[in-house]
C-alpha positions as CSV (number, residue, x, y, z in Angstrom):
1,M,-2.9,19.1,-25.3
2,K,-1.9,19.6,-21.6
3,P,-2.8,23.4,-21.6
4,F,-6.3,22.6,-23.0
5,F,-7.1,20.1,-20.2
6,L,-5.6,22.3,-17.5
7,T,-7.8,25.1,-18.9
8,M,-10.8,22.8,-18.9
9,I,-10.2,21.9,-15.2
10,A,-9.8,25.5,-14.2
11,A,-13.1,26.4,-16.0
12,T,-14.8,23.6,-14.2
13,V,-13.6,24.8,-10.8
14,M,-14.7,28.4,-11.7
15,I,-18.1,27.2,-12.7
16,Q,-18.5,25.2,-9.6
17,A,-17.6,28.2,-7.5
18,Q,-20.3,30.2,-9.1
19,T,-23.2,27.9,-8.1
20,P,-24.7,29.4,-5.0
21,D,-27.6,27.0,-4.8
22,Q,-25.3,24.2,-3.6
23,K,-25.0,23.8,0.2
24,P,-21.8,22.6,1.8
25,G,-22.0,19.0,2.8
26,K,-21.1,15.5,1.9
27,I,-22.0,15.8,-1.8
28,Q,-20.1,19.0,-2.2
29,Q,-17.0,17.7,-0.4
30,R,-17.0,14.5,-2.5
31,K,-17.3,16.6,-5.6
32,E,-14.3,18.7,-4.7
33,N,-12.3,15.6,-3.7
34,Q,-13.0,13.9,-7.0
35,Q,-12.2,17.0,-9.0
36,G,-8.9,17.1,-7.1
37,R,-8.2,13.4,-7.9
38,I,-8.8,14.1,-11.6
39,S,-6.5,17.1,-11.5
40,N,-3.8,15.1,-9.8
41,G,-4.1,12.4,-12.5
42,V,-3.7,15.1,-15.2
43,K,-0.6,16.6,-13.4
44,N,1.2,13.3,-12.9
45,G,0.3,11.9,-16.3
46,S,-1.8,8.9,-15.1
47,L,-4.9,10.1,-17.0
48,T,-4.9,10.4,-20.8
49,P,-6.7,13.3,-22.4
50,R,-9.5,11.0,-23.5
51,E,-9.9,9.6,-20.0
52,T,-9.8,13.1,-18.5
53,A,-12.5,14.4,-20.9
54,S,-14.7,11.4,-20.1
55,L,-14.4,11.8,-16.4
56,E,-15.1,15.6,-16.6
57,N,-18.2,14.9,-18.7
58,K,-19.5,12.4,-16.2
59,E,-18.9,14.8,-13.4
60,S,-20.5,17.7,-15.3
61,K,-23.6,15.6,-16.0
62,L,-23.9,14.6,-12.3
63,N,-23.5,18.3,-11.2
64,K,-26.2,19.4,-13.6
65,E,-28.5,16.7,-12.4
66,T,-27.9,17.6,-8.8
67,R,-28.6,21.3,-9.5
68,A,-31.8,20.5,-11.4
69,D,-33.0,18.2,-8.5
70,R,-32.2,21.0,-6.0
71,K,-34.0,23.6,-8.1
72,A,-37.1,21.3,-8.4
73,N,-37.2,20.8,-4.6
74,G,-36.7,24.4,-3.3
75,G,-32.9,24.1,-2.9
76,N,-32.9,20.6,-1.2
77,L,-32.4,17.1,-2.3
78,T,-34.9,14.4,-1.2
79,N,-33.5,11.4,0.6
80,N,-33.9,9.2,-2.5
81,E,-32.1,11.8,-4.6
82,K,-29.3,11.9,-2.0
83,K,-28.9,8.1,-2.3
84,Q,-28.9,8.3,-6.1
85,V,-26.2,11.0,-6.1
86,N,-24.2,9.0,-3.7
87,R,-24.4,5.9,-5.9
88,Q,-23.4,8.0,-8.9
89,Q,-20.5,9.5,-7.0
90,N,-19.4,6.0,-6.0
91,R,-19.4,4.9,-9.7
92,L,-17.5,8.1,-10.7
93,S,-14.9,7.4,-8.0
94,K,-14.4,3.9,-9.3
95,D,-14.0,5.2,-12.8
96,I,-11.4,7.7,-11.6
97,Y,-9.5,5.0,-9.8
98,R,-9.7,2.6,-12.7
99,D,-8.5,5.2,-15.2
100,K,-5.7,6.4,-13.0
101,H,-4.4,2.9,-12.4
102,N,-4.6,1.4,-15.9
103,A,-1.7,1.1,-18.3
104,A,-2.6,4.1,-20.3
105,T,-0.6,7.3,-19.5
106,Q,0.0,10.7,-21.1
107,P,2.8,10.8,-23.6
108,K,5.7,12.9,-22.2
């Protein structure tokens, strides 16, 4: 199971690296930080495979939504879209924290 999730994380990082329409900034930095937090949770066993898959799916949906919003607005996000993405990133951050600090861990 571990190799599958490590492969999934590596694929996510590679896909993110191939998205040229995203400008560096707060959104991008938070996305990278949260991906790192998920990776650390997988490495240290504090995230189960199910929790990891759920978090990765949530992050993927947020990334797709952000790309679509940027594409619809000529490469930029409106202020309202930035606020919405920030709220969604806040929720995802809380989900990551909750999943990493609950009693469920990967079997060793």
